[in-house]
Backbone as CSV, one residue per row, in Angstrom:
resi,resn,N_x,N_y,N_z,CA_x,CA_y,CA_z,C_x,C_y,C_z
1,MET,59.582,114.932,54.409,58.404,114.965,53.566,57.347,114.030,54.147
2,THR,56.133,114.482,54.332,55.082,113.655,54.915,54.173,113.123,53.827
3,ASP,53.340,112.160,54.220,52.443,111.577,53.230,51.411,112.569,52.715
4,LYS,51.193,113.677,53.449,50.235,114.683,52.990,50.683,115.308,51.672
5,ASN,51.981,115.336,51.432,52.494,115.890,50.182,52.033,115.079,48.971
6,PHE,51.752,113.805,49.179,51.468,112.905,48.074,50.073,112.296,48.145
7,SER,49.202,112.897,48.873,47.856,112.348,49.046,47.164,112.145,47.699
8,GLY,46.714,110.920,47.442,45.971,110.616,46.232,46.791,110.501,44.968
9,GLN,48.120,110.475,45.077,48.968,110.446,43.889,49.152,109.017,43.367
10,VAL,49.341,108.903,42.053,49.560,107.615,41.389,50.783,107.746,40.490
11,ALA,51.714,106.803,40.623,52.985,106.912,39.905,53.304,105.661,39.106
12,ILE,53.984,105.877,37.974,54.660,104.821,37.227,56.148,105.082,37.351
13,ILE,56.924,104.035,37.641,58.375,104.154,37.581,58.940,102.935,36.869
14,THR,59.744,103.178,35.852,60.315,102.088,35.062,61.690,101.703,35.602
15,GLY,62.078,100.465,35.301,63.395,99.987,35.709,63.605,100.010,37.208
16,ALA,62.587,99.596,37.961,62.602,99.802,39.411,62.698,98.522,40.224
17,GLY,63.218,97.467,39.623,63.330,96.211,40.349,64.388,96.223,41.432
18,GLN,65.377,97.092,41.275,66.430,97.206,42.267,67.104,98.566,42.136
19,GLY,68.083,98.833,42.996,68.884,100.041,42.882,68.110,101.317,43.121
20,ILE,68.483,102.358,42.379,67.874,103.672,42.541,66.369,103.617,42.288
21,GLY,65.962,102.941,41.225,64.539,102.873,40.890,63.714,102.257,41.990
22,PHE,64.211,101.171,42.572,63.488,100.531,43.663,63.357,101.465,44.865
23,GLU,64.426,102.164,45.204,64.371,103.047,46.365,63.400,104.205,46.137
24,ILE,63.346,104.725,44.926,62.362,105.771,44.628,60.951,105.219,44.777
25,ALA,60.716,104.034,44.209,59.388,103.407,44.330,59.036,103.165,45.790
26,ARG,59.991,102.683,46.552,59.763,102.394,47.970,59.390,103.659,48.733
27,GLN,60.141,104.722,48.517,59.859,105.960,49.236,58.533,106.582,48.796
28,LEU,58.222,106.494,47.521,56.923,106.990,47.060,55.794,106.234,47.748
29,ALA,55.889,104.917,47.758,54.835,104.094,48.362,54.698,104.387,49.854
30,PHE,55.808,104.556,50.537,55.769,104.822,51.972,55.231,106.214,52.277
31,ASN,55.216,107.077,51.262,54.635,108.408,51.423,53.211,108.474,50.889
32,GLY,52.604,107.311,50.637,51.192,107.274,50.292,50.858,107.228,48.827
33,VAL,51.867,107.122,47.954,51.620,107.055,46.516,51.288,105.617,46.117
34,SER,50.314,105.453,45.239,50.030,104.152,44.629,50.976,103.986,43.446
35,VAL,51.775,102.929,43.456,52.896,102.803,42.523,52.720,101.628,41.572
36,ILE,52.923,101.901,40.276,53.108,100.855,39.276,54.611,100.705,39.086
37,LEU,55.150,99.558,39.496,56.590,99.320,39.457,56.920,98.425,38.274
38,ASN,57.732,98.934,37.370,58.111,98.185,36.174,59.561,97.719,36.241
39,ASP,59.799,96.545,35.719,61.152,96.070,35.438,61.040,95.050,34.323
40,ILE,62.067,94.922,33.520,62.029,93.943,32.434,62.108,92.519,32.964
41,ASP,62.674,92.357,34.155,62.795,91.049,34.799,61.536,90.791,35.633
42,GLN,60.745,89.822,35.235,59.469,89.562,35.882,59.635,89.198,37.357
43,ASP,60.588,88.327,37.663,60.794,87.919,39.049,61.258,89.088,39.902
44,LEU,62.155,89.892,39.359,62.676,91.047,40.096,61.569,92.052,40.374
45,ALA,60.723,92.303,39.381,59.606,93.231,39.564,58.653,92.726,40.639
46,ALA,58.328,91.435,40.586,57.401,90.854,41.559,57.975,90.900,42.970
47,GLU,59.256,90.581,43.108,59.902,90.607,44.418,59.958,92.020,44.976
48,ALA,60.257,92.988,44.113,60.347,94.379,44.566,58.992,94.883,45.045
49,ALA,57.947,94.620,44.256,56.609,95.066,44.645,56.154,94.376,45.931
50,ALA,56.474,93.088,46.064,56.089,92.357,47.268,56.789,92.913,48.498
51,ALA,58.048,93.291,48.352,58.793,93.855,49.476,58.178,95.172,49.936
52,ILE,57.723,95.977,48.986,57.093,97.248,49.319,55.729,97.028,49.961
53,GLU,54.954,96.112,49.412,53.630,95.828,49.967,53.728,95.205,51.365
54,LYS,54.789,94.453,51.601,54.992,93.839,52.919,55.128,94.904,54.002
55,GLN,55.583,96.088,53.607,55.721,97.190,54.552,54.587,98.206,54.377
56,ASN,53.443,97.692,53.895,52.189,98.455,53.818,52.161,99.530,52.739
57,GLY,53.027,99.427,51.738,52.932,100.326,50.592,52.014,99.732,49.538
58,ILE,51.430,100.580,48.713,50.589,100.111,47.604,51.461,100.079,46.358
59,CYS,51.731,98.887,45.862,52.664,98.744,44.736,52.255,97.555,43.888
60,PHE,52.147,97.761,42.588,51.738,96.734,41.639,52.847,96.535,40.619
61,ALA,53.303,95.303,40.465,54.400,94.991,39.546,53.892,94.802,38.128
62,MET,54.624,95.382,37.159,54.350,95.144,35.748,55.667,94.920,35.024
63,ALA,55.927,93.680,34.674,57.156,93.337,33.966,56.987,93.612,32.478
64,GLY,58.026,94.157,31.862,57.976,94.417,30.429,59.077,95.347,29.989
65,ASP,59.180,95.497,28.697,60.238,96.284,28.065,59.847,97.761,28.018
66,ALA,60.543,98.582,28.784,60.222,100.013,28.866,60.649,100.799,27.639
67,SER,61.176,100.120,26.624,61.459,100.796,25.352,60.405,100.479,24.299
68,ASP,59.413,99.678,24.657,58.352,99.273,23.735,57.144,100.195,23.909
69,VAL,56.754,100.890,22.858,55.703,101.904,22.967,54.359,101.282,23.352
70,ASP,54.051,100.113,22.814,52.797,99.460,23.179,52.774,99.106,24.663
71,PHE,53.903,98.635,25.170,53.965,98.314,26.596,53.878,99.579,27.446
72,ILE,54.513,100.642,26.998,54.436,101.917,27.721,52.982,102.370,27.842
73,GLN,52.235,102.267,26.746,50.818,102.628,26.789,50.064,101.715,27.757
74,HIS,50.451,100.453,27.783,49.832,99.493,28.704,50.085,99.894,30.158
75,LEU,51.289,100.368,30.459,51.598,100.849,31.804,50.654,101.980,32.210
76,VAL,50.483,102.940,31.312,49.611,104.079,31.596,48.172,103.612,31.769
77,ASP,47.717,102.754,30.871,46.334,102.264,30.947,46.084,101.501,32.245
78,GLU,47.059,100.713,32.676,46.906,99.938,33.907,46.877,100.848,35.135
79,ALA,47.690,101.889,35.117,47.671,102.839,36.238,46.280,103.449,36.381
80,VAL,45.695,103.835,35.259,44.365,104.451,35.279,43.303,103.423,35.666
81,ALA,43.421,102.213,35.130,42.435,101.173,35.435,42.450,100.787,36.910
82,LYS,43.628,100.711,37.490,43.743,100.260,38.876,43.503,101.377,39.888
83,PHE,43.975,102.589,39.548,43.962,103.654,40.544,43.204,104.912,40.118
84,GLY,42.648,104.888,38.892,41.781,105.974,38.461,42.445,107.149,37.788
85,LYS,43.778,107.207,37.825,44.477,108.348,37.227,45.976,108.082,37.217
86,LEU,46.716,109.011,36.623,48.177,108.995,36.655,48.648,110.413,36.923
87,THR,49.448,110.596,37.950,49.904,111.954,38.294,51.424,112.098,38.308
88,ILE,52.149,110.978,38.342,53.615,111.005,38.377,54.146,109.943,37.431
89,ALA,55.126,110.304,36.600,55.804,109.327,35.744,57.301,109.541,35.871
90,ILE,58.016,108.466,36.141,59.470,108.541,36.317,60.129,107.565,35.343
91,ALA,60.854,108.110,34.382,61.558,107.300,33.388,62.939,106.960,33.934
92,ASN,62.997,105.873,34.669,64.240,105.475,35.327,64.971,104.376,34.562
93,ALA,64.263,103.602,33.770,64.894,102.481,33.062,65.984,102.989,32.131
94,GLY,67.111,102.302,32.155,68.221,102.686,31.278,69.333,101.663,31.376
95,ILE,70.217,101.698,30.403,71.387,100.826,30.423,72.639,101.660,30.223
96,THR,73.750,101.138,30.710,75.051,101.765,30.532,75.903,100.842,29.688
97,THR,76.479,101.365,28.620,77.422,100.575,27.831,78.727,101.359,27.720
98,PHE,79.815,100.680,27.966,81.134,101.290,27.879,81.754,100.946,26.527
99,GLY,82.551,101.850,26.004,83.238,101.566,24.754,83.879,102.790,24.155
100,LYS,85.012,102.580,23.515,85.700,103.680,22.846,84.920,104.093,21.603
101,PHE,84.829,105.396,21.368,84.056,105.931,20.252,84.477,105.319,18.919
102,LEU,85.768,105.203,18.677,86.248,104.734,17.380,85.971,103.245,17.145
103,ASP,85.636,102.531,18.204,85.339,101.102,18.078,83.865,100.784,18.286
104,TYR,83.040,101.779,18.556,81.659,101.530,18.982,80.828,100.947,17.845
105,ARG,80.035,99.933,18.167,79.285,99.196,17.170,77.870,99.749,16.995
106,PRO,77.331,99.700,15.774,75.968,100.192,15.523,74.919,99.519,16.392
107,GLU,75.036,98.211,16.614,74.035,97.515,17.410,74.057,97.961,18.874
108,SER,75.238,98.334,19.369,75.333,98.835,20.746,74.670,100.190,20.870
109,LEU,74.889,101.043,19.853,74.271,102.363,19.883,72.753,102.258,19.776
110,GLN,72.272,101.381,18.918,70.827,101.219,18.759,70.186,100.751,20.059
111,LYS,70.847,99.820,20.746,70.298,99.273,21.989,70.191,100.341,23.069
112,ILE,71.231,101.148,23.229,71.206,102.152,24.291,70.269,103.307,23.942
113,MET,70.174,103.632,22.665,69.240,104.681,22.237,67.794,104.244,22.463
114,ASN,67.502,102.974,22.178,66.133,102.471,22.307,65.597,102.641,23.717
115,LEU,66.383,102.270,24.713,65.887,102.333,26.082,66.076,103.720,26.700
116,ASN,67.282,104.243,26.637,67.565,105.494,27.344,66.823,106.690,26.767
117,LEU,66.711,106.748,25.456,66.057,107.904,24.826,64.644,107.588,24.328
118,TYR,64.520,106.597,23.477,63.224,106.260,22.884,62.200,105.920,23.964
119,GLY,62.578,105.057,24.887,61.656,104.668,25.944,61.277,105.822,26.842
120,SER,62.255,106.644,27.201,61.970,107.798,28.058,61.090,108.814,27.336
121,PHE,61.363,109.019,26.054,60.588,109.966,25.251,59.114,109.560,25.229
122,PHE,58.856,108.275,24.966,57.459,107.870,24.800,56.743,107.626,26.130
123,LEU,57.468,107.301,27.193,56.814,107.298,28.497,56.367,108.716,28.837
124,THR,57.231,109.677,28.568,56.880,111.079,28.797,55.658,111.475,27.985
125,GLN,55.641,111.104,26.710,54.521,111.470,25.842,53.213,110.837,26.313
126,LYS,53.229,109.532,26.563,51.993,108.838,26.950,51.489,109.315,28.313
127,ALA,52.406,109.549,29.244,52.006,110.055,30.554,51.444,111.465,30.440
128,ALA,52.094,112.307,29.645,51.636,113.685,29.493,50.256,113.754,28.847
129,LEU,50.001,112.882,27.880,48.688,112.850,27.250,47.603,112.482,28.268
130,GLN,47.917,111.527,29.140,46.951,111.150,30.170,46.739,112.283,31.164
131,MET,47.814,112.957,31.560,47.700,114.085,32.493,46.914,115.234,31.870
132,LYS,47.139,115.468,30.591,46.375,116.502,29.889,44.891,116.145,29.890
133,LYS,44.583,114.888,29.604,43.197,114.421,29.579,42.520,114.592,30.929
134,GLN,43.252,114.324,31.997,42.696,114.436,33.347,42.434,115.886,33.740
135,GLY,43.280,116.795,33.248,43.086,118.217,33.494,43.600,118.739,34.815
136,ASP,44.302,117.886,35.581,44.790,118.305,36.899,46.303,118.432,36.974
137,GLY,46.977,118.296,35.860,48.429,118.412,35.849,49.131,117.166,36.343
138,GLY,50.426,117.281,36.559,51.217,116.148,37.027,52.694,116.472,36.966
139,SER,53.496,115.478,37.323,54.956,115.643,37.342,55.622,114.495,36.609
140,ILE,56.619,114.837,35.799,57.403,113.849,35.068,58.870,114.050,35.430
141,LEU,59.554,112.951,35.681,60.974,113.011,36.040,61.759,112.052,35.156
142,LEU,62.844,112.557,34.582,63.724,111.758,33.740,65.042,111.522,34.478
143,MET,65.607,110.341,34.292,66.850,109.987,34.972,68.034,110.227,34.050
144,SER,68.714,111.341,34.269,69.907,111.671,33.507,71.132,111.123,34.237
145,SER,72.259,111.783,34.102,73.506,111.312,34.703,74.515,112.448,34.679
146,VAL,75.513,112.353,35.547,76.602,113.336,35.477,77.278,113.296,34.111
147,THR,77.218,112.129,33.449,77.843,112.019,32.136,77.064,112.764,31.055
148,GLY,75.869,113.224,31.394,75.124,114.098,30.500,75.519,115.548,30.659
149,HIS,76.353,115.819,31.649,76.839,117.179,31.919,78.349,117.301,31.739
150,GLN,79.061,116.185,31.883,80.520,116.205,31.911,81.067,115.003,31.141
151,ALA,82.024,115.244,30.261,82.601,114.144,29.486,83.262,113.120,30.397
152,HIS,83.108,111.850,30.022,83.668,110.762,30.807,84.202,109.710,29.839
153,GLU,85.404,109.264,30.065,86.059,108.318,29.166,85.234,107.049,28.982
154,ASN,85.121,106.620,27.722,84.439,105.374,27.340,82.930,105.402,27.554
155,LEU,82.377,106.583,27.782,80.925,106.683,27.975,80.317,107.716,27.023
156,THR,80.874,107.821,25.839,80.377,108.787,24.865,78.918,108.534,24.505
157,ALA,78.583,107.315,24.155,77.207,106.995,23.747,76.243,107.169,24.910
158,TYR,76.613,106.657,26.051,75.767,106.779,27.241,75.550,108.242,27.606
159,GLY,76.638,108.995,27.644,76.536,110.421,27.981,75.675,111.186,26.990
160,MET,75.760,110.827,25.720,74.940,111.477,24.702,73.459,111.256,24.980
161,THR,73.089,110.036,25.357,71.670,109.772,25.640,71.206,110.540,26.868
162,LYS,72.072,110.643,27.875,71.680,111.328,29.103,71.604,112.840,28.899
163,ALA,72.483,113.387,28.085,72.395,114.811,27.748,71.116,115.086,26.967
164,GLY,70.727,114.128,26.135,69.488,114.280,25.384,68.274,114.388,26.281
165,LEU,68.277,113.673,27.393,67.155,113.755,28.338,67.079,115.138,28.984
166,ASN,68.236,115.732,29.258,68.223,117.092,29.808,67.556,118.061,28.837
167,MET,67.867,117.925,27.555,67.288,118.813,26.552,65.810,118.499,26.330
168,LEU,65.433,117.237,26.446,64.025,116.871,26.329,63.211,117.587,27.395
169,ALA,63.670,117.530,28.623,62.945,118.199,29.715,62.862,119.701,29.476
170,LYS,63.951,120.285,29.050,63.974,121.729,28.807,63.014,122.113,27.691
171,SER,63.026,121.341,26.619,62.174,121.644,25.473,60.690,121.495,25.805
172,LEU,60.360,120.515,26.627,58.952,120.232,26.896,58.305,121.222,27.852
173,VAL,59.099,122.097,28.441,58.508,123.193,29.214,57.505,123.954,28.349
174,ILE,57.834,124.112,27.074,56.990,124.877,26.157,55.640,124.197,25.974
175,GLU,55.646,122.885,25.764,54.410,122.184,25.434,53.616,121.699,26.636
176,LEU,54.286,121.422,27.739,53.589,120.809,28.872,53.130,121.793,29.938
177,SER,53.790,122.932,30.040,53.408,123.898,31.075,51.945,124.344,30.981
178,PRO,51.379,124.550,29.777,49.967,124.951,29.706,49.004,123.943,30.337
179,PHE,49.458,122.704,30.524,48.612,121.673,31.116,48.984,121.415,32.587
180,ASN,49.792,122.311,33.134,50.217,122.210,34.540,51.010,120.930,34.805
181,VAL,51.777,120.508,33.794,52.664,119.360,33.929,54.094,119.878,33.977
182,ASN,54.791,119.587,35.064,56.199,119.979,35.116,57.084,118.776,34.835
183,ILE,58.273,119.041,34.301,59.185,117.967,33.911,60.607,118.393,34.229
184,ASN,61.340,117.521,34.891,62.714,117.806,35.282,63.553,116.546,35.146
185,THR,64.858,116.709,35.305,65.750,115.556,35.335,66.611,115.619,36.589
186,ILE,66.993,114.448,37.066,68.045,114.384,38.069,69.214,113.629,37.460
187,ALA,70.412,113.999,37.862,71.627,113.458,37.267,72.521,112.875,38.356
188,PRO,72.335,111.598,38.691,73.182,110.989,39.705,74.620,110.837,39.229
189,GLY,75.531,110.942,40.175,76.911,110.553,39.939,77.110,109.139,40.450
190,ALA,78.313,108.839,40.909,78.618,107.517,41.442,77.667,107.190,42.591
191,THR,77.023,106.043,42.510,76.015,105.656,43.502,76.189,104.184,43.863
192,LEU,76.062,103.888,45.142,76.198,102.509,45.613,74.903,101.742,45.355
193,THR,74.959,100.801,44.447,73.815,99.954,44.120,74.295,98.502,44.044
194,GLU,73.353,97.579,43.868,73.732,96.179,43.706,74.704,96.009,42.533
195,ARG,74.476,96.760,41.475,75.319,96.617,40.286,76.710,97.189,40.505
196,THR,76.787,98.409,41.018,78.109,99.038,41.167,78.958,98.331,42.226
197,LEU,78.313,97.772,43.239,79.070,97.099,44.291,79.617,95.748,43.855
198,MET,79.248,95.312,42.645,79.878,94.115,42.090,81.351,94.375,41.787
199,ASP,81.701,95.642,41.612,83.089,96.056,41.430,83.700,96.267,42.813
200,VAL,84.622,95.412,43.198,85.162,95.452,44.559,85.944,96.740,44.835
201,GLU,86.359,97.443,43.792,87.129,98.675,43.966,86.266,99.930,43.882
202,TYR,84.978,99.760,43.623,84.111,100.913,43.353,84.042,101.873,44.537
203,LEU,83.748,101.371,45.704,83.590,102.242,46.873,84.875,102.992,47.175
204,GLU,86.006,102.303,47.163,87.281,102.960,47.475,87.634,103.998,46.418
205,THR,87.452,103.636,45.152,87.811,104.548,44.055,86.985,105.823,44.106
206,TRP,85.663,105.683,44.209,84.804,106.864,44.159,84.802,107.645,45.468
207,SER,85.146,107.011,46.555,85.336,107.758,47.805,86.564,108.651,47.690
208,ARG,87.582,108.152,47.008,88.825,108.902,46.857,88.667,110.117,45.946
209,ILE,87.872,110.008,44.890,87.812,111.098,43.911,86.555,111.956,44.017
210,THR,85.683,111.669,44.987,84.489,112.486,45.213,84.786,113.508,46.302
211,PRO,84.610,114.810,46.038,84.932,115.826,47.050,84.276,115.602,48.404
212,MET,83.042,115.093,48.426,82.370,114.840,49.695,82.858,113.564,50.389
213,GLY,83.778,112.851,49.756,84.436,111.730,50.404,83.761,110.384,50.286
214,LYS,82.670,110.308,49.525,81.985,109.029,49.363,81.006,109.137,48.202
215,PRO,80.677,107.998,47.569,79.626,108.011,46.548,78.255,108.177,47.192
216,ALA,77.263,108.452,46.372,75.898,108.593,46.873,75.327,107.237,47.255
217,THR,74.319,107.273,48.102,73.495,106.097,48.360,72.229,106.218,47.515
218,VAL,71.497,105.131,47.389,70.234,105.207,46.645,69.252,106.135,47.351
219,GLU,69.352,106.238,48.676,68.484,107.163,49.416,68.773,108.610,49.034
220,ASP,70.047,108.935,48.817,70.395,110.300,48.396,69.692,110.671,47.091
221,ILE,69.693,109.745,46.151,69.076,110.016,44.849,67.558,110.057,44.980
222,ALA,67.000,109.127,45.738,65.547,109.071,45.905,65.014,110.323,46.595
223,ASN,65.763,110.868,47.543,65.320,112.089,48.220,65.120,113.226,47.225
224,ALA,66.040,113.339,46.273,65.913,114.384,45.251,64.754,114.088,44.312
225,ALA,64.589,112.816,43.954,63.486,112.436,43.069,62.142,112.771,43.692
226,LEU,61.986,112.454,44.961,60.710,112.726,45.620,60.410,114.214,45.662
227,PHE,61.431,115.015,45.869,61.201,116.468,45.856,60.668,116.914,44.498
228,PHE,61.265,116.435,43.422,60.888,116.901,42.094,59.492,116.449,41.663
229,VAL,58.988,115.372,42.235,57.638,114.933,41.849,56.600,115.276,42.921
230,SER,56.995,116.041,43.911,56.073,116.439,44.973,55.456,117.801,44.675
231,PRO,54.358,118.139,45.341,53.766,119.471,45.179,54.730,120.602,45.555
232,ALA,55.756,120.288,46.345,56.714,121.320,46.758,57.518,121.878,45.584
233,SER,57.554,121.156,44.468,58.353,121.611,43.319,57.498,121.942,42.099
234,ARG,56.227,122.227,42.289,55.330,122.428,41.157,55.733,123.608,40.276
235,HIS,56.488,124.566,40.819,56.893,125.723,40.017,58.311,125.561,39.455
236,ILE,58.848,124.352,39.571,60.177,124.054,39.024,59.988,123.154,37.813
237,THR,60.480,123.578,36.675,60.336,122.752,35.470,61.461,123.056,34.485
238,GLY,61.830,122.031,33.716,62.896,122.172,32.738,64.291,122.196,33.334
239,GLN,64.443,121.735,34.559,65.719,121.819,35.251,66.369,120.443,35.392
240,SER,67.687,120.451,35.613,68.426,119.227,35.881,69.258,119.415,37.137
241,LEU,69.093,118.523,38.099,69.821,118.596,39.360,70.873,117.497,39.408
242,VAL,72.129,117.899,39.580,73.240,116.958,39.685,73.413,116.553,41.149
243,ILE,73.497,115.246,41.386,73.646,114.709,42.741,74.890,113.828,42.738
244,ASP,76.029,114.424,43.033,77.290,113.697,42.825,78.365,113.981,43.860
245,GLY,77.995,114.581,44.992,78.995,114.865,46.013,80.071,115.822,45.552
246,GLY,79.772,116.593,44.504,80.720,117.590,44.004,81.633,117.120,42.897
247,TRP,81.426,115.875,42.404,82.374,115.325,41.426,82.476,116.166,40.156
248,THR,81.348,116.645,39.623,81.417,117.385,38.360,82.134,118.721,38.495
249,ALA,82.270,119.234,39.724,83.014,120.487,39.898,84.493,120.318,39.578
250,MET,84.991,119.093,39.739,86.415,118.816,39.514,86.641,117.744,38.461
251,SER,85.759,116.747,38.438,85.731,115.671,37.453,87.028,114.860,37.351
252,PRO,87.604,114.451,38.467,88.782,113.576,38.377,88.394,112.210,37.816
253,SER,89.264,111.625,37.014,88.960,110.337,36.397,89.200,109.195,37.389
254,PRO,88.358,108.174,37.331,88.587,107.000,38.191,89.698,106.104,37.672
255,TYR,90.154,106.362,36.441,91.125,105.449,35.827,92.558,105.827,36.218
């Protein structure tokens, strides 16, 4: 993919201080996109944006809570103020909580719903309103998961939120297509990130049970993300792409 695919584009990506979100932001910036990079951790957001700018990408850090509607509106307003428009929005911020259904606590469910669903819903809404106002369309991408397609032990609440994002994208085809806004989801499986590599057994376990013989890298996920927000996919909307090395075809448990 060359920078011509993204000429003049402006993107917001939430939860992008590290891991998959950072790699998507990095690749967007290196392909000529002006990026608003969000993370709840102020230092992490600043370091991530600085790393991208050091390699000649245009990236502006905005620390804040991606589940807060006022802050979400602030993200959109800042993108327009700094770069004149918003053409890409990626709802990447999310949390994973493990727990057995029969023991799951109300406060845990509220926390995961707030960020994974509420935050993604309203980033989509605020971005779509801005794209509608501009009149030139745009692309929205939601970060789902293989657990939104396939049951996984101790991830009932998490999987429910990720399945909800798939349905959100599908439903919004009806309302957003008239404004030339497409919306899709990508669903990563096991992926090597700073967080997952804290588990010393993660690489060996997921290499053993993934048909392709290894977990994904952040580059694998970012490559799919860039396709979905590029002009090359403008006629694709309401879809969810699973990126898991074939795991959901068989779904062996890591336990």
